[in-house]
C-alpha positions as CSV (number, residue, x, y, z in Angstrom):
1,X,-5.8,4.8,-1.2
2,X,-5.8,6.4,-4.6
3,X,-6.5,3.1,-6.2
4,X,-9.6,2.7,-3.9
5,X,-10.8,6.1,-4.6
6,X,-11.0,5.3,-8.3
7,X,-11.9,1.4,-8.4
8,X,-13.5,0.7,-4.9
9,X,-12.5,-1.5,-2.1
10,X,-9.5,-3.9,-2.6
11,X,-8.4,-6.7,-0.6
12,X,-5.0,-5.2,0.6
13,X,-3.3,-7.6,3.1
14,X,-0.8,-5.3,4.1
15,X,2.9,-5.6,4.6
16,X,4.0,-8.7,2.8
17,X,6.5,-9.7,5.4
18,X,3.9,-9.9,8.0
19,X,1.0,-11.6,5.9
20,X,0.0,-15.0,6.8
21,X,-0.3,-17.0,3.7
22,X,-3.3,-18.9,5.2
23,X,-5.1,-15.6,5.0
24,X,-4.7,-15.1,1.2
25,X,-7.9,-16.3,-0.6
26,X,-7.6,-18.7,-3.7
27,X,-6.4,-16.7,-6.8
28,X,-5.4,-17.4,-10.5
29,X,-3.3,-14.4,-11.0
30,X,-0.5,-13.0,-8.4
31,X,0.7,-9.5,-9.4
32,X,3.8,-8.5,-7.4
33,X,6.5,-6.0,-7.3
34,X,8.9,-4.8,-4.7
35,X,10.6,-1.5,-3.9
36,X,13.1,-0.4,-6.7
37,X,15.4,1.9,-4.5
38,X,18.1,-0.8,-4.5
39,X,18.0,-1.6,-8.2
40,X,17.2,1.8,-9.8
41,X,20.0,3.6,-11.3
42,X,19.1,6.6,-9.0
43,X,19.0,4.4,-6.0
44,X,21.5,2.8,-3.5
45,X,22.5,0.0,-6.1
46,X,22.4,-2.8,-3.3
47,X,20.3,-5.2,-5.5
48,X,18.0,-7.7,-4.4
49,X,20.3,-8.5,-1.1
50,X,18.7,-5.4,0.4
51,X,16.2,-7.4,2.6
52,X,14.3,-4.1,3.5
53,X,13.6,-2.7,-0.1
54,X,14.4,-4.8,-3.4
55,X,15.0,-8.0,-1.5
56,X,11.3,-8.0,-0.4
57,X,10.8,-9.8,-3.7
58,X,11.8,-13.1,-1.8
59,X,8.8,-12.6,0.6
60,X,6.6,-13.5,-2.5
61,X,8.1,-17.1,-2.5
62,X,5.9,-18.2,0.4
63,X,2.7,-17.0,-1.4
64,X,3.8,-18.8,-4.8
65,X,4.8,-21.8,-3.1
66,X,1.7,-22.2,-1.0
67,X,-1.0,-20.8,-3.2
68,X,0.2,-21.9,-6.7
69,X,-1.6,-19.4,-8.7
70,X,-1.8,-20.2,-12.4
71,X,-0.3,-17.0,-13.5
72,X,2.3,-14.4,-12.1
73,X,2.9,-10.8,-13.2
74,X,5.9,-8.9,-11.8
75,X,6.7,-5.3,-12.4
76,X,9.7,-3.4,-11.6
77,X,12.5,-1.0,-13.3
78,X,14.2,-1.7,-16.3
79,X,17.6,-1.7,-14.6
80,X,16.7,-5.1,-13.1
81,X,17.8,-6.4,-16.5
82,X,21.1,-4.4,-16.4
83,X,24.5,-6.5,-16.2
84,X,24.8,-5.6,-12.5
85,X,21.5,-7.1,-11.6
86,X,20.8,-9.6,-14.5
87,X,22.1,-12.7,-12.5
88,X,19.8,-12.0,-9.7
89,X,16.9,-11.9,-12.1
90,X,17.9,-14.8,-14.0
91,X,18.1,-16.9,-10.7
92,X,14.6,-15.7,-9.9
93,X,13.4,-16.8,-13.4
94,X,15.1,-20.2,-12.7
95,X,13.3,-20.6,-9.3
96,X,10.0,-20.0,-10.9
97,X,10.9,-22.5,-13.6
98,X,11.7,-25.0,-11.0
99,X,8.0,-24.7,-9.6
100,X,6.6,-25.3,-13.2
101,X,6.1,-21.9,-14.5
102,X,7.1,-20.6,-18.1
103,X,8.7,-17.1,-18.0
104,X,8.3,-14.2,-20.6
105,X,9.5,-10.8,-20.0
106,X,9.8,-7.5,-21.8
107,X,10.5,-3.7,-21.2
108,X,7.4,-1.7,-21.7
109,X,7.1,1.9,-21.7
110,X,4.1,3.8,-20.1
111,X,4.2,6.3,-22.9
112,X,3.2,3.5,-25.4
113,X,0.2,3.0,-23.4
114,X,-1.2,6.4,-23.1
115,X,0.4,7.6,-20.0
116,X,2.0,11.0,-20.3
117,X,5.4,10.0,-19.1
118,X,8.4,8.0,-20.4
119,X,8.6,5.1,-17.8
120,X,10.2,2.0,-18.8
121,X,9.4,-1.1,-16.7
């Protein structure tokens, strides 16, 4: 709602676990994220196995495999790269590589982009 107030109408298809892939229009860029509560240092620390929160990442597979966008852009908390979650992250990268994608990642801080808060992603 806030995004639309600033930028105008968007094509929000709703809950990713209920999206029909055939309803998704052709696209070259797929940006995605997932709830961070199970990965965040302040969260439950259940990792990507938490199917109702951080595990929703795996719902993106159906879109990536069916639509085959040229580019993917994922965002989430810095703790995804921690020792506890690094294995799951690397498995995701291997999955993307098996589909022909080349992976690059970095930790960016919102404050470096003019946002008045320190928020590493």
